C-alpha positions as CSV (number, residue, x, y, z in Angstrom):
1,M,88.9,117.3,97.8
2,G,92.4,118.6,96.8
3,M,94.8,116.1,98.3
4,V,94.4,112.3,98.2
5,R,95.3,110.6,101.4
6,E,95.1,106.9,102.0
7,T,93.1,105.5,104.9
8,R,94.1,102.4,107.0
9,D,92.7,100.0,104.5
10,G,94.9,101.5,101.7
11,R,92.1,103.3,99.9
12,S,91.9,107.0,99.5
13,R,89.1,108.9,101.3
14,L,87.9,110.0,97.8
15,E,87.4,106.3,96.9
16,R,85.6,105.6,100.2
17,V,83.3,108.6,99.8
18,T,82.7,107.8,96.2
19,D,81.8,104.1,97.1
20,T,79.5,105.4,99.9
21,V,77.6,107.8,97.6
22,R,77.2,105.1,94.9
23,G,75.9,102.7,97.6
24,I,73.3,105.2,98.8
25,A,72.3,106.2,95.3
26,S,71.8,102.6,94.2
27,G,70.1,101.4,97.4
28,P,66.3,100.9,97.9
29,G,66.2,104.0,100.2
30,F,67.2,106.4,97.4
31,I,63.8,107.4,96.3
32,F,63.4,111.2,96.2
33,A,61.0,113.0,94.1
34,H,62.6,115.0,91.3
35,V,66.1,113.6,91.9
36,L,68.2,112.9,88.8
37,W,71.3,110.8,89.1
38,F,74.1,112.2,87.0
39,G,76.7,109.9,88.4
40,I,79.9,111.0,90.1
41,W,81.9,113.7,88.3
42,I,85.5,114.1,89.3
43,G,87.3,117.3,88.3
44,A,91.1,117.0,87.6
45,N,93.8,119.1,86.2
46,A,96.9,116.9,86.3
47,D,97.3,113.8,84.2
48,V,97.6,111.6,87.3
49,A,94.3,113.1,88.6
50,I,92.6,112.5,85.2
51,R,93.6,108.9,85.4
52,R,92.0,108.8,89.0
53,A,88.9,110.4,87.6
54,A,88.7,107.6,85.1
55,R,89.2,104.9,87.6
56,I,86.9,106.2,90.4
57,G,84.3,108.4,88.7
58,D,81.6,108.2,86.2
59,C,83.1,111.0,84.1
60,W,85.9,113.5,84.1
61,Y,84.7,117.1,84.9
62,I,86.9,119.3,82.6
63,N,88.1,122.4,84.2
64,P,87.5,125.9,82.8
65,H,91.1,127.3,82.7
66,N,93.1,125.0,80.4
67,T,93.6,125.8,76.8
68,M,91.9,123.6,74.2
69,A,95.2,122.2,73.1
70,T,95.7,121.0,76.8
71,I,92.2,119.6,77.0
72,E,92.7,117.7,73.7
73,R,96.0,116.1,75.1
74,Q,94.2,115.3,78.3
75,M,91.3,113.8,76.7
76,D,93.7,111.2,75.3
77,V,95.0,110.5,78.7
78,Y,91.5,110.1,79.9
79,K,90.6,107.7,77.1
80,R,93.7,105.6,77.6
81,A,92.9,105.5,81.3
82,L,89.3,104.3,80.7
83,D,90.8,101.6,78.4
84,D,93.2,100.5,81.1
85,Y,90.4,100.3,83.6
86,K,88.1,98.6,81.0
87,K,85.4,101.3,81.4
88,P,83.4,102.7,78.5
89,F,83.5,106.3,77.5
90,P,80.7,108.1,79.4
91,N,77.7,109.3,77.6
92,E,78.2,112.8,79.0
93,V,81.5,114.7,79.5
94,P,80.9,117.9,81.5
95,M,83.1,120.9,80.7
96,R,82.8,124.3,82.1
97,R,84.1,127.6,80.5
98,E,84.1,131.0,82.1
99,V,83.1,134.2,80.5
100,F,83.1,137.8,81.5
101,V,80.2,139.9,80.0
102,A,80.2,143.7,79.5
103,P,78.7,146.1,76.9
104,T,81.7,145.7,74.6
105,R,84.5,143.2,74.2
106,G,87.1,145.8,75.1
107,E,85.2,146.7,78.2
108,A,84.9,143.0,79.2
109,I,88.6,142.5,78.8
110,R,89.5,145.7,80.7
111,R,87.2,144.7,83.7
112,A,88.4,141.1,83.7
113,R,92.1,142.4,83.8
114,Q,91.2,144.7,86.7
115,L,89.9,141.7,88.6
116,E,92.9,139.7,87.6
117,L,90.8,137.1,85.8
118,I,93.0,137.3,82.8
């Protein structure tokens, strides 16, 4: 979603879409075979966006590119925001990491650099 813009009622489009999805998923018409509801995951990089993820989402989807030190610091931001919004820590916290696979470590690093991945 990138940028957060407010609508005429003062709520962001993200908030309106999130509320709509929650309404559909919790309504009586949401009966599909083999559908699992994982909640609404909101990815965020900046501290203000992590606070927004805590406020609007069911969990913060942790990005693949920050260092572990940054993620540890941001987890504190997330936990404080959950406390501020009186929300429990979620049962699941999804996190993605990226890998590059090749026959050897050196080859993987060389190829990743060629593609400007590192």
